[in-house]
N, C-alpha and C positions, 0 to 999 in steps of 0.2 A: 505493503501502502504506500502513495508516496498523499502527502499533503501538500494544500492547492493555495495561496491564502491568493487575491486582490488586496497590490498595496493600493487600489484606489478608495474602496471600498472596506477591506478590513478581514474578511468573511471568507473564509478556509472554510474548503470539502479533501473528501476524503479517492482519490486514484489508485486503481488496482491502477499498478506495472507488467509488462506484461516481461517477462524477465532476458536476460541481452542473450547474445548467441559468443560463445570463447571462440573464437577466429582459429584455426591448431595448428599455423604457420607463427602468428606474432603474439597470442593465449591474449588479443584484446576484445571488451566485450561489443556488439555490435546490435544492428539493429537489421534485419535482412527489408520491413519494408520499409524502414525511414531511411537509410544508409548505400542499403545496396549488398551487393554481397551474396558471394551465396553456396544452398548446403547438399551435403547429399553425399553418398556411396563412392571406393572406390578401390572395385571386389567385394568383399567383406568389409571393408572398414571405413565407418560414417567417420567424413569430414563437415568443416563449416571453413570457406575465407571473407574475410571483411573484405573490403572493397579493392584496400587498397594491396597487398597482398593474391588475390585478383587479377588485377590489372597488371602484378612486378608476373605472377601465375605466369598469364595471357602471351607476354611483353616474351617469357623464355621463349614456348614453346612456340612462338614466330617468329625467331631468333634459329631456332635448335632445324625448324625446321625450311630456313633459308623463305618464309613467306616477307614480301615486302611491302608495306604500306598501298604507296603509290601504286603496283600492281592491282588488287585489291576495285578498284578509284573507277579503273580503268577498265 
């Protein structure tokens, strides 16, 4: 639960917070609905990647496969 206080009126209310997901690589908490990222399985291993790690993984795969971003646009 999280407590929200309106600074203009002083009214407060409680809301239920969704638990964050922990990134498999950097161990930071992130919210897929608000921030992006992805989760799934690599074989039988459950994984989750925050937006920053996901971007890095995609860049690494592009370099390994010799994929040029300019070629994709054509």
